[in-house]
C-alpha positions as CSV (number, residue, x, y, z in Angstrom):
1,M,13.4,7.4,8.9
2,N,13.2,10.2,6.6
3,K,8.9,10.5,5.6
4,V,8.0,7.3,6.5
5,L,5.4,6.2,9.3
6,V,5.5,3.2,11.5
7,V,2.2,2.1,11.9
8,E,2.1,1.1,16.5
9,H,-1.2,-0.3,17.3
10,P,-1.9,-3.0,19.4
11,V,-4.4,-4.1,17.4
12,L,-3.0,-4.1,14.2
13,Q,-0.2,-6.2,16.0
14,T,-2.3,-8.6,16.8
15,Y,-3.1,-9.0,13.0
16,L,1.1,-9.3,12.3
17,T,1.4,-12.0,14.1
18,V,-1.5,-13.9,12.2
19,L,0.5,-12.5,8.8
20,R,4.1,-13.7,10.6
21,N,3.0,-17.2,12.0
22,K,3.5,-20.4,9.3
23,E,0.6,-22.3,10.6
24,T,-1.9,-19.2,9.7
25,K,-4.4,-20.8,6.6
26,T,-5.4,-19.4,4.0
27,A,-8.7,-17.6,4.7
28,P,-7.3,-16.1,8.5
29,F,-4.4,-14.8,6.4
30,R,-7.0,-13.0,4.4
31,K,-8.9,-11.6,7.3
32,A,-6.2,-10.5,9.2
33,M,-4.7,-8.8,6.0
34,A,-8.2,-7.0,5.3
35,S,-8.3,-5.2,8.2
36,I,-4.4,-4.3,8.5
37,G,-5.2,-2.7,4.9
38,N,-8.2,-0.3,6.3
39,I,-5.5,1.0,9.4
40,L,-2.5,1.8,6.9
41,A,-5.8,3.4,5.0
42,Y,-6.9,5.4,8.0
43,H,-3.4,6.6,7.7
44,A,-2.0,7.9,4.3
45,L,-5.3,9.2,4.1
46,A,-4.6,11.7,7.3
47,D,-3.1,14.4,4.9
48,L,-6.2,13.6,2.6
49,P,-8.1,17.8,1.7
50,L,-11.7,18.0,2.2
51,Q,-14.7,20.1,0.7
52,S,-17.1,21.1,2.6
53,F,-20.8,22.4,1.9
54,E,-24.2,22.9,3.2
55,I,-26.1,19.9,4.6
56,E,-29.2,19.7,6.8
57,T,-29.5,17.6,10.2
58,P,-33.1,16.4,11.7
59,I,-32.4,19.7,13.6
60,Q,-31.0,22.7,11.4
61,K,-28.1,23.6,9.0
62,T,-24.8,22.7,9.2
63,N,-21.4,22.2,6.9
64,G,-20.7,18.6,5.8
65,Y,-17.5,17.6,3.9
66,C,-15.6,15.2,1.1
67,P,-13.1,14.3,-0.6
68,A,-11.4,17.7,-2.7
69,R,-9.7,15.1,-4.6
70,D,-10.4,11.8,-6.2
71,V,-8.3,8.6,-3.9
72,I,-6.8,6.2,-6.8
73,V,-5.3,2.9,-5.2
74,I,-2.8,1.4,-7.5
75,P,-1.9,-2.6,-6.3
76,I,1.2,-3.4,-7.7
77,L,0.0,-7.4,-9.5
78,R,-0.5,-9.1,-7.8
79,A,0.3,-9.5,-4.5
80,G,-0.9,-6.1,-4.0
81,L,-4.1,-7.0,-3.9
82,S,-4.4,-8.9,-1.4
83,L,-4.2,-4.7,0.7
84,V,-6.6,-3.3,-0.8
85,D,-10.0,-4.9,-0.2
86,G,-9.3,-2.9,2.7
87,I,-8.1,0.1,1.2
88,I,-11.5,0.4,-0.8
89,N,-13.5,-1.3,2.6
90,F,-12.5,2.8,3.9
91,I,-13.3,5.0,1.5
92,P,-14.9,3.0,-0.5
93,D,-15.1,5.6,-4.2
94,A,-11.9,4.8,-4.9
95,K,-11.4,4.2,-8.2
96,V,-8.2,1.7,-8.5
97,G,-5.9,0.7,-11.1
98,H,-3.5,-1.8,-11.5
99,V,0.0,-2.3,-12.1
100,G,1.5,-4.8,-13.0
101,V,5.9,-5.8,-12.1
102,Y,7.5,-9.3,-11.2
103,R,10.8,-9.6,-10.0
104,N,13.0,-11.8,-12.1
105,E,15.1,-13.9,-9.0
106,E,17.9,-13.8,-11.4
107,T,18.8,-10.3,-11.1
108,H,15.9,-9.1,-9.4
109,E,15.3,-6.5,-11.2
110,P,11.1,-5.3,-12.0
111,V,9.9,-6.2,-15.1
112,N,6.2,-4.4,-15.8
113,Y,4.4,-6.5,-17.5
114,Y,0.8,-4.5,-17.5
115,D,-1.5,-1.8,-16.7
116,N,-4.7,0.3,-16.2
117,L,-4.3,3.0,-14.7
118,P,-7.7,5.6,-14.0
119,P,-7.8,9.0,-15.6
120,G,-7.2,12.1,-13.0
121,L,-4.6,10.7,-11.4
122,A,-2.6,13.9,-12.1
123,N,-5.3,16.0,-9.5
124,G,-5.6,12.4,-7.7
125,Y,-4.8,11.2,-4.4
126,T,-3.1,8.0,-4.8
127,L,-2.1,5.3,-2.5
128,V,0.3,2.3,-4.7
129,V,-0.2,-0.8,-2.7
130,D,2.5,-3.4,-2.2
131,P,2.7,-6.0,1.0
132,M,6.0,-6.1,1.4
133,L,8.8,-3.0,0.3
134,A,12.0,-5.7,-0.3
135,T,14.8,-4.5,-2.5
136,G,11.6,-1.6,-3.6
137,G,13.1,-2.4,-7.4
138,S,9.1,-3.1,-7.9
139,G,7.8,0.0,-5.5
140,S,10.2,2.5,-7.2
141,H,10.1,1.8,-10.9
142,A,6.0,1.6,-10.1
143,L,6.3,5.2,-8.8
144,S,8.1,6.0,-11.8
145,Y,5.4,4.5,-14.2
146,L,3.4,6.5,-12.4
147,K,4.6,9.9,-12.2
148,K,5.4,9.3,-15.7
149,A,2.2,8.4,-16.5
150,G,0.6,12.3,-14.0
151,A,0.3,11.3,-11.0
152,T,2.1,14.0,-8.5
153,D,0.9,13.3,-4.9
154,I,1.7,9.5,-4.3
155,H,1.7,7.1,-1.1
156,F,3.1,4.8,-1.0
157,V,1.4,2.1,1.4
158,C,2.8,-1.7,2.7
159,L,2.7,-4.2,4.9
160,I,6.1,-4.3,5.6
161,A,9.4,-2.9,4.9
162,A,12.9,-3.8,4.9
163,P,15.8,-1.3,5.5
164,E,17.0,-1.7,1.7
165,G,13.6,-0.9,0.7
166,I,13.8,2.1,1.8
167,E,16.5,3.5,1.6
168,R,16.0,2.4,-1.8
169,L,12.6,4.6,-2.7
170,H,14.0,7.7,-0.5
171,N,16.8,7.8,-3.1
172,D,15.0,7.7,-5.8
173,H,11.8,9.5,-5.1
174,P,11.9,11.1,-1.5
175,D,9.2,13.1,-2.3
176,V,6.9,10.1,-1.7
177,P,6.2,8.4,2.0
178,I,6.0,5.5,3.5
179,I,3.4,4.2,5.9
180,T,3.5,0.2,6.5
181,A,3.0,-1.6,9.9
182,A,7.0,-2.7,10.6
183,I,10.4,-2.3,9.4
184,D,11.6,-5.4,9.5
185,E,15.3,-6.6,10.1
186,K,17.4,-6.9,6.5
187,L,17.4,-8.8,3.2
188,N,18.5,-12.5,3.2
189,S,20.3,-13.5,0.0
190,Q,17.3,-14.0,-1.7
191,A,16.0,-10.6,-1.0
192,F,13.4,-11.9,0.9
193,I,12.6,-10.4,4.4
194,I,14.0,-11.4,7.5
195,P,11.7,-12.8,9.7
196,G,9.0,-11.1,7.3
197,L,6.3,-13.6,6.3
198,G,7.5,-15.6,3.5
199,D,5.5,-15.0,0.3
200,A,2.8,-12.8,0.5
201,G,0.8,-12.6,-2.0
202,D,0.7,-16.9,-2.4
203,R,0.0,-17.2,0.9
204,Y,-3.6,-15.3,-0.1
205,F,-4.3,-17.0,-3.0
206,G,-3.2,-20.0,-1.5
207,T,-1.0,-20.8,-4.5
208,L,1.8,-22.4,-2.3
């Protein structure tokens, strides 16, 4: 599929297995989510532009590098918070904003209820984060909102994607690449991903 990177790595697959297993308790679930967030961040930031500057080692002068633009992480509340720790462990200077979107369980359409965005969106390298890309409604809604707020270079990072969600984002936002650990089979009649891992937010926050 166009503009979708599925990160295939044996270690990532072991963490994903922990997350899918219904017997996994809250603590190991959180640990696995953070580890996957770190791996996904590595790939999502592969095109981050750098600027060089001169440093001096104990031996001689040489070139060093730092990000040329701010990295801005925008989790879609609340489940998106589950991947943030892993991402900012990889790039601790990242700014973190929030967009609150929930899915109406009857219509499956997104509803916006909160936002808090850092400055610099127009020139930033923005990662929109949500563990499950299901119908794509919430993701598309958040991307539209961020574009209106000035964001121009956006990447969508998720743990598991359904084909329906990928199609929705491609149709609504063909400029936004998707980075994911897995593309699952489909959605069920309740718009949950099959086989998926259940409700990522409830399992992460222990609110089952």
